[in-house]
Biopython code that builds the backbone (N, CA, C, O; Angstrom):
import numpy as np
from Bio.PDB.StructureBuilder import StructureBuilder

atoms = [
    (1, "MET", "N", (-18.839, -35.089, 150.012)),
    (1, "MET", "CA", (-17.778, -35.495, 149.056)),
    (1, "MET", "C", (-16.382, -35.054, 149.571)),
    (1, "MET", "O", (-16.268, -33.918, 150.030)),
    (2, "GLN", "N", (-15.343, -35.867, 149.522)),
    (2, "GLN", "CA", (-14.032, -35.854, 149.756)),
    (2, "GLN", "C", (-13.166, -35.043, 148.845)),
    (2, "GLN", "O", (-13.055, -35.454, 147.690)),
    (3, "HIS", "N", (-12.577, -34.021, 149.173)),
    (3, "HIS", "CA", (-11.705, -33.207, 147.982)),
    (3, "HIS", "C", (-10.127, -33.447, 148.498)),
    (3, "HIS", "O", (-9.855, -33.046, 149.629)),
    (4, "ILE", "N", (-9.308, -33.951, 147.872)),
    (4, "ILE", "CA", (-7.969, -33.838, 148.148)),
    (4, "ILE", "C", (-7.212, -32.999, 147.305)),
    (4, "ILE", "O", (-7.273, -33.138, 146.084)),
    (5, "ILE", "N", (-6.503, -32.142, 147.837)),
    (5, "ILE", "CA", (-5.951, -30.926, 147.035)),
    (5, "ILE", "C", (-4.319, -30.842, 147.528)),
    (5, "ILE", "O", (-4.009, -30.363, 148.619)),
    (6, "GLU", "N", (-3.575, -31.246, 146.798)),
    (6, "GLU", "CA", (-2.113, -31.101, 146.785)),
    (6, "GLU", "C", (-1.758, -29.424, 146.675)),
    (6, "GLU", "O", (-2.146, -28.666, 145.786)),
    (7, "VAL", "N", (-1.066, -29.152, 147.624)),
    (7, "VAL", "CA", (-0.717, -27.454, 147.723)),
    (7, "VAL", "C", (0.657, -27.459, 147.953)),
    (7, "VAL", "O", (1.294, -28.510, 148.029)),
    (8, "GLU", "N", (1.222, -26.203, 148.084)),
    (8, "GLU", "CA", (2.571, -25.766, 148.010)),
    (8, "GLU", "C", (2.733, -25.027, 149.196)),
    (8, "GLU", "O", (1.776, -24.426, 149.682)),
    (9, "ASN", "N", (3.919, -25.009, 149.740)),
    (9, "ASN", "CA", (4.353, -23.861, 150.861)),
    (9, "ASN", "C", (4.075, -24.545, 152.474)),
    (9, "ASN", "O", (4.534, -23.975, 153.463)),
    (10, "ILE", "N", (3.432, -25.572, 152.563)),
    (10, "ILE", "CA", (2.979, -25.948, 153.991)),
    (10, "ILE", "C", (4.357, -26.392, 154.468)),
    (10, "ILE", "O", (5.103, -27.123, 153.817)),
    (11, "LYS", "N", (4.580, -25.959, 155.478)),
    (11, "LYS", "CA", (5.857, -26.122, 156.245)),
    (11, "LYS", "C", (5.728, -26.683, 157.523)),
    (11, "LYS", "O", (6.586, -27.497, 157.863)),
    (12, "CYS", "N", (4.755, -26.384, 158.350)),
    (12, "CYS", "CA", (4.493, -26.725, 159.705)),
    (12, "CYS", "C", (3.240, -26.735, 160.397)),
    (12, "CYS", "O", (2.246, -26.535, 159.699)),
    (13, "GLY", "N", (3.089, -26.912, 161.534)),
    (13, "GLY", "CA", (1.536, -27.088, 162.195)),
    (13, "GLY", "C", (0.864, -25.643, 162.123)),
    (13, "GLY", "O", (-0.351, -25.473, 162.223)),
    (14, "GLY", "N", (1.853, -24.561, 161.926)),
    (14, "GLY", "CA", (1.344, -23.332, 161.953)),
    (14, "GLY", "C", (0.526, -23.015, 160.620)),
    (14, "GLY", "O", (-0.492, -22.332, 160.512)),
    (15, "CYS", "N", (1.189, -23.645, 159.707)),
    (15, "CYS", "CA", (0.561, -23.511, 158.293)),
    (15, "CYS", "C", (-0.702, -24.352, 158.183)),
    (15, "CYS", "O", (-1.676, -23.901, 157.580)),
    (16, "ALA", "N", (-0.723, -25.760, 158.838)),
    (16, "ALA", "CA", (-1.906, -26.486, 158.973)),
    (16, "ALA", "C", (-2.920, -25.788, 159.712)),
    (16, "ALA", "O", (-4.034, -25.798, 159.189)),
    (17, "ASN", "N", (-2.798, -25.185, 160.801)),
    (17, "ASN", "CA", (-3.823, -24.598, 161.802)),
    (17, "ASN", "C", (-4.442, -23.650, 160.803)),
    (17, "ASN", "O", (-5.667, -23.720, 160.698)),
    (18, "THR", "N", (-3.746, -22.703, 159.989)),
    (18, "THR", "CA", (-4.593, -21.849, 159.265)),
    (18, "THR", "C", (-5.108, -22.115, 158.273)),
    (18, "THR", "O", (-5.982, -21.372, 157.825)),
    (19, "ILE", "N", (-4.716, -23.289, 157.607)),
    (19, "ILE", "CA", (-5.507, -23.814, 156.485)),
    (19, "ILE", "C", (-7.020, -24.534, 157.235)),
    (19, "ILE", "O", (-8.188, -24.296, 156.927)),
    (20, "VAL", "N", (-6.573, -25.318, 158.127)),
    (20, "VAL", "CA", (-7.971, -25.930, 158.975)),
    (20, "VAL", "C", (-8.988, -24.625, 159.205)),
    (20, "VAL", "O", (-10.137, -24.580, 158.767)),
    (21, "ASN", "N", (-8.391, -23.657, 159.914)),
    (21, "ASN", "CA", (-9.184, -22.563, 160.357)),
    (21, "ASN", "C", (-9.958, -21.705, 159.286)),
    (21, "ASN", "O", (-11.119, -21.361, 159.511)),
    (22, "LYS", "N", (-9.288, -21.348, 158.079)),
    (22, "LYS", "CA", (-9.804, -20.735, 156.909)),
    (22, "LYS", "C", (-10.861, -21.550, 156.116)),
    (22, "LYS", "O", (-11.929, -21.112, 155.688)),
    (23, "LEU", "N", (-10.344, -22.906, 155.985)),
    (23, "LEU", "CA", (-11.482, -23.609, 155.038)),
    (23, "LEU", "C", (-12.350, -24.072, 156.008)),
    (23, "LEU", "O", (-13.435, -24.322, 155.483)),
    (24, "GLY", "N", (-12.345, -24.316, 157.306)),
    (24, "GLY", "CA", (-13.337, -24.659, 158.478)),
    (24, "GLY", "C", (-14.595, -23.658, 158.493)),
    (24, "GLY", "O", (-15.700, -23.942, 158.955)),
    (25, "LYS", "N", (-14.236, -22.463, 157.917)),
    (25, "LYS", "CA", (-15.200, -21.483, 158.214)),
    (25, "LYS", "C", (-16.100, -21.225, 157.001)),
    (25, "LYS", "O", (-17.081, -20.487, 157.080)),
    (26, "LEU", "N", (-15.702, -21.918, 155.761)),
    (26, "LEU", "CA", (-16.563, -22.040, 154.663)),
    (26, "LEU", "C", (-17.706, -22.666, 154.671)),
    (26, "LEU", "O", (-17.642, -23.760, 155.232)),
    (27, "GLU", "N", (-18.949, -22.319, 154.168)),
    (27, "GLU", "CA", (-20.171, -22.781, 154.061)),
    (27, "GLU", "C", (-20.008, -24.166, 153.357)),
    (27, "GLU", "O", (-19.167, -24.282, 152.466)),
    (28, "GLY", "N", (-20.712, -25.112, 153.696)),
    (28, "GLY", "CA", (-20.494, -26.584, 153.331)),
    (28, "GLY", "C", (-19.450, -27.276, 153.460)),
    (28, "GLY", "O", (-19.394, -28.302, 152.783)),
    (29, "VAL", "N", (-18.412, -26.971, 154.275)),
    (29, "VAL", "CA", (-17.284, -27.802, 154.741)),
    (29, "VAL", "C", (-17.482, -28.434, 156.207)),
    (29, "VAL", "O", (-17.838, -27.752, 157.168)),
    (30, "ALA", "N", (-17.216, -29.797, 156.272)),
    (30, "ALA", "CA", (-17.637, -30.393, 157.308)),
    (30, "ALA", "C", (-16.237, -30.837, 158.243)),
    (30, "ALA", "O", (-16.217, -30.857, 159.473)),
    (31, "GLN", "N", (-15.320, -31.113, 157.525)),
    (31, "GLN", "CA", (-14.061, -31.560, 157.947)),
    (31, "GLN", "C", (-12.821, -31.191, 157.235)),
    (31, "GLN", "O", (-12.791, -31.230, 156.005)),
    (32, "VAL", "N", (-11.769, -30.826, 157.951)),
    (32, "VAL", "CA", (-10.448, -30.526, 157.230)),
    (32, "VAL", "C", (-9.431, -31.130, 157.862)),
    (32, "VAL", "O", (-9.489, -31.204, 159.090)),
    (33, "SER", "N", (-8.258, -31.701, 157.130)),
    (33, "SER", "CA", (-7.020, -32.362, 157.941)),
    (33, "SER", "C", (-6.200, -32.092, 156.607)),
    (33, "SER", "O", (-6.645, -31.970, 155.465)),
    (34, "VAL", "N", (-4.904, -32.031, 157.043)),
    (34, "VAL", "CA", (-3.735, -31.447, 156.426)),
    (34, "VAL", "C", (-2.679, -32.419, 156.949)),
    (34, "VAL", "O", (-2.420, -32.629, 158.134)),
    (35, "ASP", "N", (-1.951, -33.135, 155.579)),
    (35, "ASP", "CA", (-0.891, -33.825, 155.943)),
    (35, "ASP", "C", (0.182, -32.887, 155.519)),
    (35, "ASP", "O", (0.299, -32.547, 154.342)),
    (36, "ILE", "N", (0.956, -32.472, 156.453)),
    (36, "ILE", "CA", (1.977, -31.757, 156.183)),
    (36, "ILE", "C", (3.447, -32.152, 155.244)),
    (36, "ILE", "O", (4.074, -31.414, 154.483)),
    (37, "GLU", "N", (3.686, -33.443, 155.580)),
    (37, "GLU", "CA", (4.774, -34.254, 154.902)),
    (37, "GLU", "C", (4.432, -34.421, 153.367)),
    (37, "GLU", "O", (5.282, -34.236, 152.496)),
    (38, "ALA", "N", (3.302, -34.737, 153.134)),
    (38, "ALA", "CA", (2.869, -35.161, 151.652)),
    (38, "ALA", "C", (2.341, -33.585, 151.032)),
    (38, "ALA", "O", (2.136, -33.484, 149.822)),
    (39, "GLY", "N", (2.166, -32.524, 151.844)),
    (39, "GLY", "CA", (1.431, -31.277, 151.286)),
    (39, "GLY", "C", (0.269, -31.392, 150.665)),
    (39, "GLY", "O", (0.123, -30.928, 149.534)),
    (40, "CYS", "N", (-0.731, -32.034, 151.328)),
    (40, "CYS", "CA", (-2.128, -32.467, 151.156)),
    (40, "CYS", "C", (-2.966, -31.933, 151.901)),
    (40, "CYS", "O", (-2.703, -31.896, 153.103)),
    (41, "VAL", "N", (-4.263, -31.341, 151.400)),
    (41, "VAL", "CA", (-5.474, -30.671, 152.234)),
    (41, "VAL", "C", (-6.413, -31.818, 151.748)),
    (41, "VAL", "O", (-6.527, -32.051, 150.544)),
    (42, "SER", "N", (-7.108, -32.556, 152.727)),
    (42, "SER", "CA", (-8.335, -33.224, 152.677)),
    (42, "SER", "C", (-9.558, -32.559, 152.978)),
    (42, "SER", "O", (-9.511, -32.107, 154.122)),
    (43, "VAL", "N", (-10.515, -32.348, 152.462)),
    (43, "VAL", "CA", (-11.750, -31.692, 152.900)),
    (43, "VAL", "C", (-12.982, -32.514, 152.505)),
    (43, "VAL", "O", (-13.196, -32.999, 151.394)),
    (44, "GLU", "N", (-13.736, -32.589, 153.564)),
    (44, "GLU", "CA", (-15.083, -33.128, 153.352)),
    (44, "GLU", "C", (-15.897, -31.931, 153.197)),
    (44, "GLU", "O", (-16.002, -31.118, 154.115)),
    (45, "ALA", "N", (-16.530, -31.775, 151.974)),
    (45, "ALA", "CA", (-17.474, -30.666, 151.748)),
    (45, "ALA", "C", (-18.162, -31.085, 150.470)),
    (45, "ALA", "O", (-17.948, -32.125, 149.847)),
    (46, "THR", "N", (-19.163, -29.967, 150.117)),
    (46, "THR", "CA", (-20.297, -30.322, 149.272)),
    (46, "THR", "C", (-19.557, -30.447, 147.912)),
    (46, "THR", "O", (-18.374, -30.137, 147.773)),
    (47, "ASP", "N", (-20.373, -30.943, 146.891)),
    (47, "ASP", "CA", (-19.773, -31.554, 145.612)),
    (47, "ASP", "C", (-19.284, -30.334, 144.973)),
    (47, "ASP", "O", (-18.165, -30.430, 144.470)),
    (48, "GLY", "N", (-19.996, -28.993, 144.868)),
    (48, "GLY", "CA", (-19.420, -27.948, 143.935)),
    (48, "GLY", "C", (-18.480, -26.887, 144.526)),
    (48, "GLY", "O", (-18.390, -25.764, 144.029)),
    (49, "SER", "N", (-17.735, -27.307, 145.681)),
    (49, "SER", "CA", (-17.155, -26.415, 146.430)),
    (49, "SER", "C", (-15.658, -26.453, 146.055)),
    (49, "SER", "O", (-14.957, -25.549, 146.510)),
    (50, "ARG", "N", (-15.038, -27.479, 145.208)),
    (50, "ARG", "CA", (-13.619, -27.427, 145.260)),
    (50, "ARG", "C", (-13.112, -26.177, 144.643)),
    (50, "ARG", "O", (-12.007, -25.891, 145.103)),
    (51, "GLU", "N", (-13.528, -25.369, 143.791)),
    (51, "GLU", "CA", (-12.940, -24.109, 143.336)),
    (51, "GLU", "C", (-12.932, -23.256, 144.433)),
    (51, "GLU", "O", (-11.840, -22.708, 144.586)),
    (52, "GLN", "N", (-13.891, -22.923, 145.353)),
    (52, "GLN", "CA", (-13.726, -21.972, 146.456)),
    (52, "GLN", "C", (-12.772, -22.514, 147.424)),
    (52, "GLN", "O", (-12.145, -21.735, 148.142)),
    (53, "LEU", "N", (-12.599, -23.839, 147.514)),
    (53, "LEU", "CA", (-11.409, -24.172, 148.422)),
    (53, "LEU", "C", (-9.926, -23.991, 147.917)),
    (53, "LEU", "O", (-8.971, -23.714, 148.643)),
    (54, "VAL", "N", (-9.892, -24.184, 146.618)),
    (54, "VAL", "CA", (-8.748, -23.723, 146.050)),
    (54, "VAL", "C", (-8.498, -22.291, 145.784)),
    (54, "VAL", "O", (-7.333, -21.940, 145.598)),
    (55, "GLN", "N", (-9.496, -21.383, 145.742)),
    (55, "GLN", "CA", (-9.269, -19.951, 145.946)),
    (55, "GLN", "C", (-8.770, -19.507, 147.371)),
    (55, "GLN", "O", (-7.771, -18.798, 147.494)),
    (56, "THR", "N", (-9.558, -19.984, 148.516)),
    (56, "THR", "CA", (-9.237, -19.766, 149.521)),
    (56, "THR", "C", (-7.881, -20.147, 150.151)),
    (56, "THR", "O", (-7.249, -19.603, 151.056)),
    (57, "LEU", "N", (-7.614, -21.262, 149.394)),
    (57, "LEU", "CA", (-6.256, -21.672, 149.760)),
    (57, "LEU", "C", (-5.025, -20.730, 149.196)),
    (57, "LEU", "O", (-4.007, -20.384, 149.796)),
    (58, "LEU", "N", (-5.465, -20.409, 147.778)),
    (58, "LEU", "CA", (-4.471, -19.523, 147.115)),
    (58, "LEU", "C", (-4.514, -17.882, 147.821)),
    (58, "LEU", "O", (-3.596, -17.069, 147.711)),
    (59, "GLN", "N", (-5.480, -17.709, 148.365)),
    (59, "GLN", "CA", (-5.384, -16.288, 149.096)),
    (59, "GLN", "C", (-4.760, -16.226, 150.502)),
    (59, "GLN", "O", (-4.351, -15.165, 150.973)),
    (60, "SER", "N", (-4.701, -17.440, 151.174)),
    (60, "SER", "CA", (-4.001, -17.689, 152.219)),
    (60, "SER", "C", (-2.288, -18.161, 151.972)),
    (60, "SER", "O", (-1.459, -18.292, 152.873)),
    (61, "GLY", "N", (-2.103, -18.320, 150.803)),
    (61, "GLY", "CA", (-0.626, -18.401, 150.597)),
    (61, "GLY", "C", (-0.124, -19.988, 150.034)),
    (61, "GLY", "O", (1.051, -20.274, 149.801)),
    (62, "TYR", "N", (-1.186, -20.845, 149.893)),
    (62, "TYR", "CA", (-1.252, -22.200, 149.720)),
    (62, "TYR", "C", (-1.713, -22.429, 148.534)),
    (62, "TYR", "O", (-2.859, -22.871, 148.460)),
    (63, "PRO", "N", (-1.066, -22.226, 147.490)),
    (63, "PRO", "CA", (-1.811, -22.381, 146.100)),
    (63, "PRO", "C", (-1.786, -24.107, 145.693)),
    (63, "PRO", "O", (-1.032, -24.890, 146.271)),
    (64, "GLU", "N", (-2.487, -24.410, 144.899)),
    (64, "GLU", "CA", (-2.527, -25.829, 144.459)),
    (64, "GLU", "C", (-1.167, -25.910, 143.562)),
    (64, "GLU", "O", (-0.666, -24.975, 142.938)),
    (65, "LYS", "N", (-0.705, -27.207, 143.645)),
    (65, "LYS", "CA", (0.554, -27.639, 143.002)),
    (65, "LYS", "C", (0.544, -27.052, 141.721)),
    (65, "LYS", "O", (-0.580, -27.003, 141.220)),
    (66, "GLY", "N", (1.396, -26.627, 141.093)),
    (66, "GLY", "CA", (1.482, -26.399, 139.593)),
    (66, "GLY", "C", (0.579, -25.449, 139.157)),
    (66, "GLY", "O", (0.241, -25.489, 137.974)),
    (67, "THR", "N", (0.027, -24.418, 140.048)),
    (67, "THR", "CA", (-0.841, -23.425, 139.341)),
    (67, "THR", "C", (-0.172, -21.929, 139.751)),
    (67, "THR", "O", (-0.722, -20.885, 139.403)),
    (68, "ALA", "N", (0.897, -21.947, 140.420)),
    (68, "ALA", "CA", (1.315, -20.691, 140.722)),
    (68, "ALA", "C", (3.027, -20.697, 140.249)),
    (68, "ALA", "O", (3.822, -21.591, 140.536)),
    (69, "GLU", "N", (3.308, -19.552, 139.519)),
    (69, "GLU", "CA", (4.676, -19.406, 138.927)),
    (69, "GLU", "C", (5.306, -18.082, 138.863)),
    (69, "GLU", "O", (4.574, -17.129, 138.594)),
    (70, "GLY", "N", (6.317, -17.920, 139.031)),
    (70, "GLY", "CA", (7.069, -16.541, 138.817)),
    (70, "GLY", "C", (6.322, -15.626, 140.024)),
    (70, "GLY", "O", (6.033, -16.139, 141.105)),
    (71, "ILE", "N", (6.084, -14.417, 139.759)),
    (71, "ILE", "CA", (5.852, -13.526, 140.681)),
    (71, "ILE", "C", (4.521, -14.087, 141.542)),
    (71, "ILE", "O", (4.391, -13.824, 142.738)),
    (72, "LYS", "N", (3.684, -14.779, 140.896)),
    (72, "LYS", "CA", (2.441, -15.239, 141.480)),
    (72, "LYS", "C", (2.926, -16.403, 142.644)),
    (72, "LYS", "O", (2.360, -16.500, 143.733)),
    (73, "ALA", "N", (3.916, -17.147, 142.281)),
    (73, "ALA", "CA", (4.477, -18.134, 143.227)),
    (73, "ALA", "C", (5.098, -17.339, 144.598)),
    (73, "ALA", "O", (4.874, -17.711, 145.749)),
    (74, "ALA", "N", (5.920, -16.171, 144.226)),
    (74, "ALA", "CA", (6.571, -15.573, 145.279)),
    (74, "ALA", "C", (5.961, -14.856, 146.106)),
    (74, "ALA", "O", (6.459, -14.625, 147.208)),
    (75, "LYS", "N", (4.553, -14.275, 145.671)),
    (75, "LYS", "CA", (3.619, -13.555, 146.474)),
    (75, "LYS", "C", (2.765, -14.574, 147.416)),
    (75, "LYS", "O", (2.371, -14.231, 148.531)),
    (76, "ALA", "N", (2.517, -15.873, 146.854)),
    (76, "ALA", "CA", (1.951, -17.068, 147.681)),
    (76, "ALA", "C", (2.720, -17.283, 148.807)),
    (76, "ALA", "O", (2.273, -17.372, 149.950)),
    (77, "LYS", "N", (4.361, -17.403, 148.345)),
    (77, "LYS", "CA", (5.047, -17.778, 149.523)),
    (77, "LYS", "C", (5.325, -16.809, 150.493)),
    (77, "LYS", "O", (5.636, -17.202, 151.618)),
    (78, "ALA", "N", (5.261, -15.471, 150.226)),
    (78, "ALA", "CA", (5.266, -14.477, 150.988)),
    (78, "ALA", "C", (3.703, -14.568, 151.978)),
    (78, "ALA", "O", (3.811, -14.303, 153.175)),
    (79, "LYS", "N", (2.680, -14.844, 151.572)),
    (79, "LYS", "CA", (1.391, -14.718, 152.206)),
    (79, "LYS", "C", (1.563, -16.027, 153.147)),
    (79, "LYS", "O", (1.116, -16.009, 154.294)),
    (80, "SER", "N", (2.242, -17.187, 152.611)),
    (80, "SER", "CA", (2.152, -18.675, 153.522)),
    (80, "SER", "C", (3.010, -18.485, 154.595)),
    (80, "SER", "O", (2.870, -19.236, 155.560)),
    (81, "PHE", "N", (4.263, -17.241, 154.633)),
    (81, "PHE", "CA", (4.844, -17.072, 155.662)),
    (81, "PHE", "C", (3.796, -16.234, 156.969)),
    (81, "PHE", "O", (3.779, -16.580, 158.150)),
    (82, "VAL", "N", (3.124, -15.283, 156.472)),
    (82, "VAL", "CA", (2.068, -14.741, 157.548)),
    (82, "VAL", "C", (1.313, -15.682, 157.846)),
    (82, "VAL", "O", (1.030, -15.919, 159.020)),
    (83, "SER", "N", (0.918, -16.285, 156.984)),
    (83, "SER", "CA", (-0.444, -17.494, 157.734)),
    (83, "SER", "C", (0.159, -18.478, 158.659)),
    (83, "SER", "O", (-0.324, -19.005, 159.661)),
    (84, "CYS", "N", (1.351, -18.613, 158.090)),
    (84, "CYS", "CA", (1.891, -19.868, 159.095)),
    (84, "CYS", "C", (2.331, -19.248, 160.623)),
    (84, "CYS", "O", (2.198, -19.972, 161.610)),
    (85, "ALA", "N", (2.806, -18.009, 160.741)),
    (85, "ALA", "CA", (2.856, -16.984, 162.083)),
    (85, "ALA", "C", (1.749, -16.874, 162.487)),
    (85, "ALA", "O", (1.684, -17.044, 163.705)),
    (86, "ILE", "N", (0.538, -16.596, 161.860)),
    (86, "ILE", "CA", (-0.761, -16.499, 162.579)),
    (86, "ILE", "C", (-1.280, -17.884, 163.107)),
    (86, "ILE", "O", (-1.827, -18.016, 164.202)),
    (87, "GLY", "N", (-1.073, -18.809, 162.295)),
    (87, "GLY", "CA", (-1.613, -20.318, 162.737)),
    (87, "GLY", "C", (-0.849, -20.662, 164.038)),
    (87, "GLY", "O", (-1.394, -21.292, 164.945)),
    (88, "ARG", "N", (0.460, -20.220, 164.103)),
    (88, "ARG", "CA", (1.247, -20.684, 165.232)),
    (88, "ARG", "C", (0.558, -19.702, 166.581)),
    (88, "ARG", "O", (0.653, -20.190, 167.707)),
    (89, "ILE", "N", (0.052, -18.685, 166.465)),
    (89, "ILE", "CA", (-0.421, -18.025, 167.500)),
    (89, "ILE", "C", (-1.867, -18.325, 167.893)),
    (89, "ILE", "O", (-2.251, -18.129, 169.046)),
    (90, "SER", "N", (-2.688, -18.811, 166.915)),
    (90, "SER", "CA", (-3.897, -19.235, 167.030)),
    (90, "SER", "C", (-3.971, -20.565, 168.097)),
    (90, "SER", "O", (-5.050, -21.108, 168.334)),
]
sb = StructureBuilder()
sb.init_structure("model")
sb.init_model(0)
sb.init_chain("A")
sb.init_seg("    ")
for serial, (resi, resn, name, xyz) in enumerate(atoms, 1):
    if name == "N":
        sb.init_residue(resn, " ", resi, " ")
    sb.init_atom(name, np.array(xyz, "f"), 0.0, 1.0, " ", f" {name:<3s}", serial, name[0])
structure = sb.get_structure()
């Protein structure tokens, strides 16, 4: 099943690399692609995996659009900077 998730904080290829690497390690995930310009993550995975995908994105600093506000959004943005840097190195 294809899951399309609109996320926040995707800025560059480093962010995309981190997302592909993190989600690609999850069980049941066959393929991950990231559209940086649109802020969308497309994942081929098992039917019941959407919640796990969303949680993994949040933990990496890329919350689903409209789900993080205030301090939660600030924390996600800070995490995304770190994830972005790691993605550039990888």
